[in-house]
Steps between C-alpha positions, in 0.01 A plus 500: 500500500301162519178406346294559827661841553422602136130405536480691818659803340249485206220470745631814679503701174872487451688478170650154461744421214642153504615205283309198628637148442218253574547166667463207277232243537364655834137419552444781761712787343426467132634787282136601411381485856788732598393741214140492628613586847697801382207621293259457798743683724527798262119505473470516870712824491264649248724445198437310186720250317615381150614144458675429161539139394656344190226265380142384533588204703674713767225752470231244603712390801558856624141592447379209704747573782406871519133449482521260793612786733350800312135558415470392133322813400807704578712300263526571128658278250683633188598233245518523119326168440173621679223640296509887437191552709649342836838666410339849476279457790813406716681798381207734571460343846870567577484860356191588702646356819247213544774238436789547747701210390607430136642162395608444144764428250760741353261796418372500852806686611340823370168441688354822641436388858378762748728568788751247364756381768638186380613331182595133496681355200501112476784322340685787341726272302208385282526626128121549506555823706697659206284694270590397137366806349613878550590624758644139579466551865545246775208486747756492792661826365165671483413388852842646613426831334148524651631408850776759466281771362199457726696372814344162497571154646647233249524128548702299237399141582563147373687183549813617322694835524615689189814710480271810464330424824827422669632837378214677691605317823874571455433874432283527808178597311335179610547264785514117467244268656608137493483201728805405704697209395370251747133591407592475145663154526198383698252608219683419182481170324801256471705588187732252324737576211597223279834681414642479841789270572308234683250450210759505231693223684192279539352581153766590230228583250328750730648800318393384153159325565197718467327299776788370728452203727478724797198690346332169405550361846359814678203512268421129553519537882300834502227355289378291787424831691359734243567676161840570353576816315742465191620846365618497146638779279292474189130457403367276231616150385836559314562873480808464283653256262836435354646298203587152600827504303656848541309621808411833336158658595232352288337785292208533271602472136239766403556798755816372696293495826587256769314171509333335796264201565175631652376161636578123494467343164486839310725606223751786576347843440650837440485759787463787258301393208313196667576276196561133556842372406376171334807482265760679698866491436786671677622809326859435606565132430186374327404244757121421538510379865440733792545460881362666804738771629263597787202350687189696596254456781279264308779270389635494869147401617498219241838374622407517863182317423708203383733515798216522749217297331266491799511867566288779331701743304389841395662832365445864558664726235421722204121519451431218737573654842349333804456704820446237757533127544372260769726336758493164338821343364575629155784635284446856380727628228507879481703776340612795728209723607241230404542285817146423647442514866477172674267444787723460811810563275717281283668195655804573283611712204740414228680804332617382164667679191669749733819509290299561193323794657832637641663468165285777335678829457407803714607710799203367708506133424641376836249701712217394270579139525543513881166684526335214300656240710400681816133527393480123424684402816264718700206295393656181682406408841706610806803305588339332803224357266778336289484741195813458274622712205746351260690741276698346206707795387880517524517881541686523829400844619126505414460151635684585821275798549202278469634233727575760765189701415737793499287726267599836646869383489474417143349834422766679694777312304330576166477878606867500605609355171290750286640783721847385392401472135295823513190319390133555602371525769825629639463777241225637269486424139325596180472350158474699176382298208465614138683516159880580548469845328206590721689392812802711394284809453308428819833500695588823376178643634532340827851622589565246776717565800850382456496234774195325353625164375374387160504151345431465137328568270460133389252341261176370665470137400199298502489280815335171563250489778519129629193536716265647223645275223497794265745754357498843655674795360613730784493803260140405394395509866575872516186640361668814373711306251209343311581671164875441448611445143661168416855660454472674843590225743421585857792564735509533878717731714508433878560784756611434861500780743479542887186560702614856572527569121162344419287809515737703274553224244133421472407876468755523208359181348142637525603833347696332217199277438268803465726696284562199269120435477432871419771535234453157340848501357565137554314166567352463863719392770348277777609586858462263791634547853597224743520227240645216702274266314680575178842425652 
């Protein structure tokens, strides 16, 4: 099924379930214009729609596109940052049938739209669509359940394709809507990798320099035509420091928290207790000199300002996120997700710190980094207008997928590997978190089937969230574990089971949870299903 056929099917009142891969940098077939057409087609057939987006910036773009083709009084907006009165008014309008289209962030997937016929989930790989509190649902999974239960249409849309969406296509539950390769090549920007053999032969330092000669040359040439986007991994000035002598992480002498430099000319500051390290000394070797181990967006903007003295330089990250910039030549340094829209598109984009982002542990790191690159590259002008993207990572598979713009192929390969390893989304999973004695008692109540694979239990260690620059305890994030004694360290047990076993396993987990809560013989055990974000 193609895009036009899907729109006509929606206009005719038919149920359409598809994974839509939007064209990059296309002025006439923008992702949000396609969503608006789908919503308008469903409305013509007398059916309402729900559009779920990951963040405020995406919400505004989707709302503008939908209200351009649908009467604004038929559109309700649900967003947590809005005031209580407009949020309640929008909910009541949808409940009473006055608003036929609801657009909102994660909670909008529950919206009570009258005669609902279509749910659209935008960028389902974004972590913002995962509810961090019980029941820890993903908006995409709620949309799947609503579509299956009420026989609704469902569109999973975005620039990238996740393994979960690819699985829907491979199982036949959804069809794939994507442009043919000739059309895709005509509408994608030119992508250069500094790790290929040609660039390595001409620039031996390309693999080690943060801003290789190729990236510098592309930026200098593109600045004659318009703005240039520079994507970096971290926000701030110098997010982390190390000892100049022994290279160990520089930590606060009071609370052992990591040190960072918040701005130029400022003293190092602890990320935990906010104390300034005026008389710091290394706890390992006693040295008093430190060095930058990573560079944030503000420091990158400062360095680019010296390299391009006649060009305005700005950054968009953290609390200072810009939504739009003019078409004038400028360098815009942004972290993933904070890239502003440029009038007419960017003349070029430099994707830095790729190896650093890919070095983080996690099952989904490759697909997440590729999605961030794709979103940045999609802001660059079409190939015929001379837009160029330079990626500096040496990770062969992810870079090759970006250069070929083979996003569905990458998702298919990821899914095939996880099917071999029996990891999500090829199988279902659940995580049980609690004190070790409580986990053992809980397992006796559950009485799992013999073929359910278990991993653990293992201690839940504190992990470092590089983006938030703050320590986060995974156990503390589970709201039912708030009262653990100091000597009851939290442990986690992972369960892996097939989709056919899911109903029975989750039924037993619910029953055991209810029995354990009623008897109160042991400490609470937190139960989460489909926990790919914890792997």
